[in-house]
C-alpha positions in Angstrom: 27.5 -34.2 -49.6 26.8 -34.6 -53.4 23.8 -33.4 -55.3 22.6 -36.4 -57.4 19.3 -34.9 -58.6 18.4 -35.3 -62.3 18.8 -31.6 -62.8 22.3 -31.5 -61.3 23.4 -34.6 -63.4 22.1 -32.9 -66.5 24.0 -29.7 -65.7 27.2 -31.7 -65.1 26.8 -33.5 -68.4 26.3 -30.3 -70.3 29.3 -28.7 -68.6 31.5 -31.6 -69.6 30.8 -30.9 -73.3 31.6 -27.1 -73.0 35.0 -25.7 -74.1 37.1 -23.8 -71.6 36.2 -20.6 -73.4 32.5 -21.3 -73.2 32.7 -22.2 -69.5 34.7 -19.0 -68.9 32.0 -16.9 -70.7 29.2 -18.5 -68.6 31.1 -17.9 -65.4 31.7 -14.3 -66.4 28.0 -13.8 -67.2 27.0 -15.3 -63.9 29.4 -13.0 -62.0 28.0 -9.9 -63.9 24.5 -10.9 -63.0 25.4 -11.3 -59.3 27.2 -7.9 -59.2 24.1 -6.3 -60.9 21.9 -7.7 -58.1 24.3 -6.5 -55.5 24.4 -3.0 -57.1 20.6 -2.8 -57.3 20.4 -3.9 -53.6 22.9 -1.3 -52.6 21.1 1.5 -54.6 17.8 0.5 -53.0 19.5 0.4 -49.6 20.8 3.9 -50.1 17.3 5.2 -51.0 15.7 3.7 -47.8 14.8 6.1 -45.1 17.5 6.2 -42.4 16.8 6.1 -38.7 18.8 8.8 -36.8 17.6 7.8 -33.4 16.2 4.6 -31.9 15.2 3.2 -28.5 12.7 1.2 -26.5 9.5 2.6 -25.2 8.1 1.0 -22.0 4.3 0.9 -22.3 1.7 -1.6 -21.1 4.3 -3.9 -19.5 6.2 -4.2 -22.8 9.1 -2.5 -24.6 8.3 -1.2 -28.0 11.2 -0.7 -30.5 10.7 2.9 -31.8 12.7 5.1 -34.2 12.9 8.6 -35.5 13.7 8.7 -39.2 15.8 11.4 -40.9 12.6 12.9 -42.4 11.1 13.3 -38.9 8.7 10.4 -39.0 8.3 8.5 -35.7 8.0 4.8 -36.3 7.2 1.6 -34.4 8.6 -1.7 -35.6 5.9 -3.8 -37.1 6.7 -6.9 -35.0 6.6 -4.8 -31.8 3.2 -3.4 -32.7 1.8 -7.0 -32.9 3.3 -7.8 -29.5 1.9 -4.5 -28.0 -1.6 -5.6 -29.0 -1.2 -9.0 -27.3 -0.9 -11.0 -30.5 0.6 -14.4 -29.7 3.1 -14.6 -32.5 5.9 -12.0 -32.7 5.9 -12.0 -36.5 5.1 -8.7 -38.1 2.8 -10.3 -40.7 0.5 -11.4 -37.9 -0.3 -7.7 -37.4 -1.3 -7.3 -41.0 -3.4 -10.4 -41.1 -5.2 -9.5 -37.9 -6.2 -6.1 -39.5 -7.6 -7.8 -42.5 -9.9 -10.1 -40.6 -13.7 -9.8 -40.5 -15.0 -7.5 -37.8 -12.0 -5.4 -37.1 -11.3 -4.7 -40.8 -14.7 -3.1 -41.2 -13.7 -0.3 -38.8 -10.5 0.6 -40.7 -10.9 3.5 -43.2 -9.3 3.1 -46.6 -6.4 5.5 -45.7 -5.5 3.4 -42.7 -5.8 0.2 -44.6 -3.4 1.6 -47.3 -0.9 2.4 -44.6 -1.1 -1.0 -43.0 -0.7 -2.7 -46.4 2.4 -0.6 -47.2 4.7 -0.7 -44.2 7.7 1.6 -44.1 11.0 -0.1 -45.1 13.9 1.7 -43.4 17.4 1.3 -42.1 17.7 1.3 -38.3 21.0 2.0 -36.5 21.7 -1.6 -35.6 20.6 -3.8 -38.4 20.3 -3.9 -42.2 16.6 -3.5 -42.7 13.4 -3.1 -40.7 9.7 -2.8 -41.4 7.4 -0.5 -39.4 4.6 2.0 -39.3 4.3 5.6 -38.3 3.3 5.9 -34.6 -0.1 7.3 -35.4 -1.0 4.0 -37.2 -0.9 2.2 -33.8 -3.1 4.9 -32.2 -5.6 4.7 -35.0 -5.7 0.9 -34.9 -6.3 1.0 -31.1 -9.3 3.3 -31.7 -10.6 1.0 -34.4 -10.4 -2.0 -32.1 -12.4 -0.2 -29.4 -15.0 1.0 -32.0 -15.4 -2.6 -33.3 -15.8 -3.9 -29.8 -18.4 -1.4 -28.9 -20.3 -2.3 -32.2 -20.0 -6.0 -31.2 -18.2 -6.8 -34.4 -15.2 -8.6 -33.0 -14.8 -12.3 -33.1 -14.1 -14.3 -29.9 -10.4 -14.6 -30.8 -10.2 -10.8 -31.2 -11.5 -9.9 -27.8 -8.0 -10.0 -26.3 -7.0 -7.0 -28.4 -9.5 -4.7 -26.6 -7.7 -4.5 -23.2 -4.4 -3.9 -24.8 -5.9 -1.2 -27.0 -7.2 0.6 -23.9 -3.8 0.4 -22.1 -2.0 1.8 -25.1 -4.4 4.6 -25.7 -4.4 5.6 -22.0 -0.6 5.7 -22.1 -0.5 7.8 -25.3 -3.3 10.2 -24.1 -1.3 11.2 -20.9 1.8 12.2 -22.7 1.4 11.9 -26.5 2.9 9.2 -28.6 5.3 11.6 -30.4 6.8 12.8 -27.1 7.1 9.3 -25.8 9.1 8.2 -28.8 11.3 11.4 -28.6 12.0 10.6 -25.0 12.7 6.9 -25.6 15.1 7.6 -28.5 16.8 10.6 -27.1 15.5 12.7 -30.0 14.1 15.3 -27.6 17.6 16.6 -27.0 18.2 17.5 -30.6 14.7 18.6 -31.9 14.6 21.5 -34.3 13.1 24.8 -33.1 10.0 24.1 -35.2 9.6 20.7 -33.5 10.0 22.4 -30.1 7.3 24.9 -31.0 5.0 22.1 -32.0 5.8 20.3 -28.7 5.0 23.4 -26.6 1.7 23.6 -28.4 0.8 20.2 -26.9 1.2 21.8 -23.4 -0.7 25.0 -23.9 -4.5 25.7 -23.8 -5.3 29.2 -25.1 -8.6 29.4 -23.3 -8.1 29.0 -19.6 -9.7 26.0 -17.9 -11.7 26.0 -14.7 -9.4 26.0 -11.7 -8.5 22.6 -10.2 -6.1 22.0 -7.4 -2.7 20.9 -8.8 -0.4 21.6 -5.9 -1.1 19.5 -2.8 -0.9 21.1 0.7 2.1 19.0 1.4 4.0 20.9 -1.3 3.6 24.1 0.7 4.2 22.4 4.0 7.6 21.2 2.7 8.4 24.7 1.5 7.6 26.2 4.9 9.9 23.6 6.5 12.8 24.3 4.1 12.5 28.0 4.5 12.0 27.8 8.2 8.7 29.7 8.1 5.4 29.0 9.9 3.1 26.4 8.4 0.0 28.4 9.2 -0.8 32.1 9.2 -3.8 34.4 9.9 -5.6 36.6 7.4 -6.7 40.1 8.2 -10.1 38.8 9.2 -8.5 36.3 11.6 -9.0 33.2 9.6 -6.2 30.6 9.9 -4.8 29.5 6.5 -1.8 27.7 5.1 1.2 30.0 4.9 2.1 30.7 1.2 4.4 33.8 1.1 5.1 35.5 -2.3 8.6 34.0 -2.7 7.0 30.5 -2.9 5.6 31.6 -6.3 9.2 32.4 -7.4 10.3 29.0 -6.2 7.5 27.3 -8.1 8.2 29.2 -11.3 11.9 28.2 -11.1 11.7 24.5 -10.1 8.3 23.4 -11.4 7.4 25.4 -14.5 10.9 26.3 -15.9 12.0 22.7 -16.3 9.1 22.0 -18.7 11.0 21.9 -22.0 13.8 23.9 -20.5 11.8 27.2 -20.2 10.0 27.1 -23.5 6.6 26.3 -21.9 7.1 29.0 -19.2 7.9 31.5 -21.9 4.6 30.7 -23.7 2.7 30.9 -20.5 4.1 34.3 -19.8 2.8 35.4 -23.2 -0.8 34.2 -22.9 -1.1 34.9 -19.2 1.0 38.1 -18.6 1.2 40.2 -15.5 -1.3 43.1 -15.3 -1.6 46.2 -13.2 0.9 47.7 -10.8 0.8 44.7 -8.5 1.8 42.4 -11.3 -1.0 39.9 -10.8 -2.2 37.5 -13.5 -5.7 36.7 -14.7 -5.3 33.0 -14.1 -3.0 30.4 -12.6 -0.4 29.1 -15.1 -1.8 25.5 -14.8 -5.2 26.7 -16.0 -3.5 27.2 -19.4 -2.1 23.7 -19.6 -3.8 21.1 -21.7 -5.8 18.5 -19.7 -4.1 15.4 -21.2 -0.5 16.4 -21.9 0.3 19.6 -20.1 -1.3 18.8 -16.7 0.3 15.3 -16.7 3.8 16.8 -17.3 3.1 19.3 -14.5 2.1 16.6 -12.1 5.3 14.7 -12.8 7.4 17.7 -12.2 5.6 18.6 -8.9 6.2 15.0 -7.7 9.9 15.2 -8.7 10.2 18.5 -6.7 8.3 17.1 -3.7 10.6 14.0 -3.6 13.7 16.2 -3.5 12.2 18.5 -0.9 11.3 15.5 1.4 15.0 14.4 1.5 16.4 18.0 1.9 17.1 19.8 5.2 17.4 23.2 3.6 16.7 25.2 0.5 20.4 25.0 -0.4 20.5 21.3 -0.1 17.4 21.1 -2.2 19.0 23.1 -5.0 22.1 21.0 -5.0 20.0 17.8 -5.4 17.8 19.5 -8.0 20.8 20.5 -10.2 22.1 17.0 -9.9 18.8 15.6 -10.9 18.3 18.1 -13.7 21.8 19.1 -14.8 20.7 20.7 -18.0 18.7 23.3 -16.1 21.6 24.5 -14.0 22.8 27.5 -16.0 19.3 29.0 -16.7 18.1 28.3 -13.2 21.0 30.1 -11.7 19.0 33.2 -12.7 16.3 32.3 -10.2 18.7 32.1 -7.2 17.5 34.3 -4.4 
């Protein structure tokens, strides 16, 4: 295919009147300009934040591409954020345009607007360049959507954002967006001690909460079955109650509390709720010092994991073998709890 535009014909005519030396000099200048652009691109590329971990977070029926950058920032891909909020087009610019529209835009403070208008350019592990936002931007946007809806500021076309915003906030409230990204990317296995300390703080409530039942009766029924003990017992006054001997507390400590961040949460609970007196009792139950959103949800998950393994075990020994297979990283430390 030939290019017969007036511009190309003019260029060809000029080139025909150039000497070989002039053509060589022009070609040399063009090559130098191209190499300069390549060098500048490479230098810019080197200065871009690098992702050290990446993965896909399942939330609200979708999978969000998420990353941990070398400087510790947790990032969502811009295009994924648009999809997470139910925006029809997958393009990342759709997200930015939606935030600028009347109604919703009025609920965004200037700091959030600045972040939205300046996405993070970074290098993921599997492609040359990506654009995204820190995870908290999505959280703040969801809150702004809900505020705008409550203030009846949203247009008809924006109402679809509300349900998705609620779904995302509920998911993040249960576990925390940072922890979800760390789990999805595998970064939780290599966090620095300081990052672990900050994570443990998400579990812990310094002031004890009111007691609420966290361990169902079935949990203790299964323990009695595995240990071969009676399900019911009598108190000194003759009342019939569920049998919960002291060694059940040791079991719970080992297989429910210890796996929470591989003992780091249990260590902190021992500090703020220590044994007192000669009998070694504690002022509160450990779960009364777990945060309502993050800590309690993690506890419930672990209780359910343990109950599932107990239900398919015929003995304590079989339970332990299944447990160490399910949680292999806990094996060495948990050997200390063997009875």
